[in-house]
C-alpha positions in Angstrom: 0.0 0.0 0.0 1.3 3.5 -0.8 0.1 6.6 0.9 0.9 10.2 0.2 0.7 12.8 3.0 0.8 16.5 2.3 2.1 18.8 5.0 1.4 22.5 5.4 3.8 25.1 6.7 2.0 24.9 10.1 3.1 21.2 10.3 6.8 21.9 10.0 7.5 21.5 13.7 5.8 18.0 13.6 7.8 16.9 10.5 11.0 18.1 12.1 10.2 16.1 15.3 9.4 13.0 13.3 12.6 13.4 11.3 14.6 13.8 14.5 13.1 10.7 16.0 13.7 8.7 12.8 17.4 9.8 12.9 17.8 9.0 16.6 16.1 5.6 16.2 17.9 4.9 12.9 14.6 4.3 11.2 12.9 5.8 8.1 10.3 8.6 8.5 7.7 6.1 7.2 8.6 3.6 9.9 8.3 6.2 12.6 4.9 7.3 11.4 3.6 3.7 11.1 5.0 2.9 14.6 3.1 5.9 16.1 -0.1 4.9 14.3 0.3 1.3 15.5 0.8 2.3 19.1 -2.2 4.7 19.0 -4.6 2.0 17.7 -3.3 -0.8 19.8 -3.4 1.3 23.0 -7.2 1.5 22.7 -7.4 -2.1 24.1 -9.9 -3.6 21.7 -12.1 -0.5 21.3 -13.0 0.4 17.8 -10.7 3.0 16.3 -13.6 4.5 14.4 -15.7 7.2 16.0 -18.9 6.0 17.7 -22.1 6.3 15.8 -25.0 8.1 17.5 -26.4 4.7 18.7 -23.1 3.7 20.2 -22.6 6.9 22.2 -23.5 6.8 25.8 -26.5 8.7 27.0 -25.5 11.8 29.0 -25.9 11.5 32.8 -27.9 13.8 35.0 -27.2 17.5 34.6 -25.0 19.0 37.3 -27.1 20.3 40.2 -30.2 18.1 39.3 -31.8 16.1 42.1 -31.7 12.3 41.8 -34.9 10.4 42.6 -34.5 7.7 45.3 -35.6 4.3 44.2 -38.9 3.1 45.7 -39.4 -0.5 46.8 
């Protein structure tokens, strides 16, 4: 698979940081980027890397300051 990434002038600091890490680790820039992506997605411990759909999102809890009802038996 081949991927092309275009960087803007605002991303210069990030590119320099990646190049510095690649030089220090004696890896290619591509390897450093792939390692970062791999660590990001494997650190989610089985959770889906895709954003949650509206049905998967948790319902919001009670609003701050609202009173909770006590359960009746």
